[in-house]
N, C-alpha and C positions, 0 to 999 in steps of 0.2 A: 504494499498500498503505499506507503514511503518512498520508494523509486519512482510508481507510478505519479505520488502529488508534486516530488520535483518537478518530472518531464512536462509535465503539464504546465507548471510554475515559467518552466524556461523555457518552453514556446510563447507562454504569453509576451513574457519578456522580448519576445525576439520583432526588431521594432523594420518598421517598413519605408520610411523614411529618413533624413540627413535632417540636419537645420544647419545652411550655412551661415554662419553667424556677424560674417564681415570679418574690419577689419579689428583684428586685438585691440582693448584697450581707449580706441577712439570710438565707440558706436554711435554717439550721440553727436556728434560732428561730423563724423565722417560721408556723407550725402552730399557735402561741398566739395569735395575729391571728384564728383559723378563729373562733371560739366568738362576739365579736363582730359577725362579720363576717357569723354565723350567722344570730344577733339579728338581727342591722339584714335579714337578707331574711327569715325570720321575720315580721316587721312589717311591710314592706312586702306583706306575700303577705297576711296578714291583715286588717291596719287598708283597705286597697285593696279590699277583696273587701266587708271590713266597706260600707263607702261605696260600692259599688256596689248591694248587696243592699238595703240605706235608700234607695236610690233610685231605687230599682224597686217599694220593699214601699210606700214613702209617696205620695200621691196630690202631698202639700202642695212635694213637687221632684219634681214632672215639670216642670218649667221647664225654658230652653234653658242657663242659668247651670250648673244641677244636670246637666244632659243633659254639658256638655264636660268638665262635673266627673266627670264618672261615667265619660269615653272618655279623662279622664288617667289615672287610675287605671288604666284596664285597658289603657296602653299604657307604666305603672309594673310592671305586673308582668312585662309581657312583654319589658323592658330589665333589669331584676332577674333575670329567670328568664333572660335569655340566656347569661349571666357568672357567676351566682353558683354551679349546683352544678357544671360544671369547676371553677372556682375551689379549690372545697371537697373536690371531689374530687384535687388535688394536692397540698390539706396533706392529705388527712385516710390519703389512700392512696396518695399517688406517683403519680396515674395521668397523668404527663405528657405524653407522647402524645397527639398528634390526627394526621388523618387530615386532605392536605389539603383535601379536601369539605367539612369539618366546619368544617375553621379560616376555608374564605371562605366558607360561611353562618354562619357565626362572624358574622366582618366588618360581612355585609350586612345581619345583623340588630339589629346594634349601630348601622349608622348610620344605619336606618332608623326604629328604635323615640329616636333623640336627636333627629332630624329631626323625626319624628312629635309628639315632648315638644313641641321646639318650635312646631310648628304651631297645639297646639291654646292654649297660652298667648297666640300672638294672636288665634286665635280670640277666646280668654275678654276678651283684651283690649276690641277690636273690640267686642266685647258690653258691656265693664262704657260704651266710649264711649256708645253708641249711648241706653244704659238713664239714663247720668249726662247729656249735651249733646242727647238730643234725646228727650226720654221722653214724650211726646206721639204722634214715630214708633214711637219702640217696637215697640209691639203688633203692628204690622200691618208691622214690618219682620224683624225677631226672632224667625220662626216655626218651627218641627218643623221643614217643610222645610227651609230657612232653616242650622238644623244638620246635616243631613243632608247637606244643598248642601257645606257647609266642610269639612268630617269626610270623606266622600266624597271634594273637590278635593285636599284635603291628603295623604290616603291615598293616592290617585292623583301627587301630584309627588311627594313621596318614594320611592315603592315603585319609581317608574320613573328616577328621577334617582342617585338611591343604587347600580341594579344595576351602571352602567361601575369603582363601585369595584370589587367582587369580581373581574368578571371580566379588567379589566388585571390585578391582584393572580394571578389564573389564567395569563393568557397569560406568565409571567416564566419566567424558567425556574432555576428552584433546584437546582444542581449540585454546591453540597458540604458548607455551614454547613446547619445545620439547626435549633441551638436558638434559642430567643427569650426572650429577657429579660426574660420580663413571666408575668403571671396569663392574657391573655387574647390572641386572635388581632387582636391589632390591629394598622392597616393599613401606619400606617409601619414598627413594628416587623418585622414579615411580608416584604414588599417590600426592607427593608435587607436580606436576606438572597440575592434575586437578585446571580444573575452575571450578567446583560444590563442597557439603561440601564433607570432610570424615575424619565427625567424627569418621561414621558406622565402617573405614577400621581401623582408628587406635584403636575403642573399642577391635574388634575384635584381631587384631594384641598381644594387651596387654592382653588379656583373652585366646588363646593361648598359650602364652608363661606362663601365671601360672598356668596354665590349664593340659598342654602338659610337658614342661621341668622342671618349677614348680616343679609340683608335682614330678617327675621323680628324681631329685635332691632331694630332701623333704624323698624319699625313697629310693634312694641309699644311702646318708651318714647317715641314720636312722641305714641302714643293717650293713654298718660300725662300727660303735658304736658299735650293740650288736655284732659285730663280736668281736671288740677291748675288749667288756666285759669279753665275754667267751674264748679267748685266755690268758688272764693276770691272771683268775683262776685256768690255767693248775698250774700241779704240776713241770711235763716235760720242763725243758729248750728245747732242741731240740722238742716236739711235740711246745713248744710257738716261737720256731727261723719257725719252719716249715709253722707251718701256717700264721704264717707275709712274708714268704718269697713267698709263695700259694699268697696272694693276696697282695704285695704292690705295682708290676706291673696294677693290678685292679688303685691303690689310684691313682697312677702316675697320668695316662690317665685320669686318672675320674676328678679329682682335675684340671689338663691341663686345659680341655673342659671345665670345666662350671664356673672356676675362666674366660677362656675367652669368655664367652658369658656375666660373669658380668662386664667385664672393658669396653666390645666391647657399652651394654648398659650404664654403667654409659660417655661414651667419646661422646656416640651421642649426648650428653646434650649438649655438649663444638663445636656442630659442625659447628655452623655459625662463631665460634671463629677460629678454627684450622680445616678447612673441610678436610682437609691430613688426618689425625689421625684417625677417625672411618673409611673413609675409608679404606682406608691400612688394619688398621684390620679386618676388613669385609674379607677382601682378603685372609690375613695367614689366621683367621681360618677357613675358608674351604681350604686350603690346607695341611696347616702345619700337623695338626691329622691325616691327614692322610696318610703323609709319620712319622710321628712318630709313632702311633702306632705299626708299627709294628716291628720298632729297636726295641722299648723297648719289645716286647711280646720279638723277638727274643736276647735278649741278657739275660733276666731274668727267661726266662724259660727253664729248663733244655730238657724238653721231646721235644720243640719244637725245639731246638739246634741240638740236636742227630734225630730227623725229617730228618733235614734240615742237616746232615752226611752221612744217610742212603740213602736219596735222591738222592745225586750224589756221591756215593761210596766211600763217605771217611773215612766210619767205618771200610769197609773192608782193606784200605790204611794204619790205623795205628795199625790195629790190626794184621796183616801182619806183 
């Protein structure tokens, strides 16, 4: 009888939804942050959509480097859209409840898009490495087929390897607490509410970070180290300047992206003392890069600026 009663009590305590509490410690005035976050989200949507339309519209941008840039724009839109509508709903309408399936789906989408962004940065680094270090072989190696294969591999890799994250989270037993001190369903925040052992979840999260993002980061910086070594050996100052200018926009965004991941990982160690910082950084890291990426490329890439002018008919006005 006692065993039967305990099973009944355990099942009755099984929760059906989580409550996203928002930014810890500033619940009373967190709605004031909704305006800058909403503006960042609209900027990410508008700027990345403009980049995709411009690349599609302009024949001169139908090159592998710009194809990767268009794919990055799609990933940025997906990443920002995964979290921002729910965050704004929490801030504006106090819509804090989220069902377990929705939460696990958001966990998967966040991991998939972040890993995809890292993978596309790797593809762009390889593209620049071949273009600068092996320019004669570049047209025969980096073709449209290469772009399709590289993108398909990254989608398959990230799509499959991130599936266990939400599956392992869904297998946990959530029987008491259901309040998450976050604006979104972060994997570590969700599994911390589980009543059973979460060692496997933490282990896979760590392994995923090292295998995917860690290996991408090593390969990306190795590519740019080889590029820098090759550029410094050029005799022409003009050629050196052109090569560095071509890579500078990629390198700025890559440094920002991976530095953000490292800082975010380090701040999680201080989460118990200052819970607001890792939560806020997590939100910003998911919305600032999608808004920043198109701005940097638009400012630093002449071909893209020219594409914008042609799209809006500004080059004709200037010539007249």
